[in-house]
N, C-alpha and C positions, 0 to 999 in steps of 0.2 A: 543357652549354655554352650552351644557349639562354637560361638564366637570366642569363648574364653578357655577353650580346652587346653591351651598351653599354660594357663595360669592356675589350673586346678590341681590340687594334690590332696591325698588323704592326710588326716591328722590335723593338728593345729599348730599354732605358734604363740608367740608372746611379743609384746611391744618392747621398744627400746628402754633400757634401764636409765640411760642418761638422755637429756633433751637433745644432745647432738650425736647420739649413738644409734645403734641398730639393734633390732631384735632378730635373732637368727636361730632357727631350729632346723633339724634335718631328720630324715627317716630313710633307712636302707631296707626296703622290703625284700629284695632278692639280690642276686649277683649282677644284675644288669640295670638297676635303677637306683637313683638317689633323689628324694624329694626334698626341696628346700622351702622354707617359709621365711621371707625377709621383710622386715618392716622398719620404717623410720618416720620421724615426725616431719611432715611437709613444711612446717614452720622453721625448721633448722636449715641454715645456709651451708652447714658443714656436711650433712648427710644427704644421700641421694640413693634411694633403693634401686632405681633403674641402673645407675652407674655401678652399684654394688653387684647387681645381677650380671651385668655385662662382663665385669672383671671376673666374677666367679665362674661364668661359663668359659671364658678364655683360659682360666687356670685349670678347670676340669679337662678341657681339650688338651692342654699341655701334659697333664698327668696321664691321660689316656695314651698320648703319643709315647711317653716314657715307658709305660707298661708294655705297649706294643713293640717298642724297640728292644726291650729286655727279652720279651718272649721270642722275637725273631732271632736274637743272638743265641739264646739257649737252644732254639730249634736247629740252628746251624751247627752248634757245638755237638749236639747229640746225633746228628745225621751221619750215616756211614761215609767215610772218605774214600775217594776213588784211587 
């Protein structure tokens, strides 16, 4: 199991509804984690779970940067001015 620690998350998922689609579920257990379960049919040329995960991780990183930028701006606005 140690080999797959990055691929293990609690909960379950579901398969894609359409042959060329994805099955995606998520769980937010606390303020610092989100678990995703992503599946697609390997027989489909249109869907690719690995690509979906890569793009999802890039998007989540962008969202994190946005929240950090907003937090930094609010922190600067609330700090006492010299």
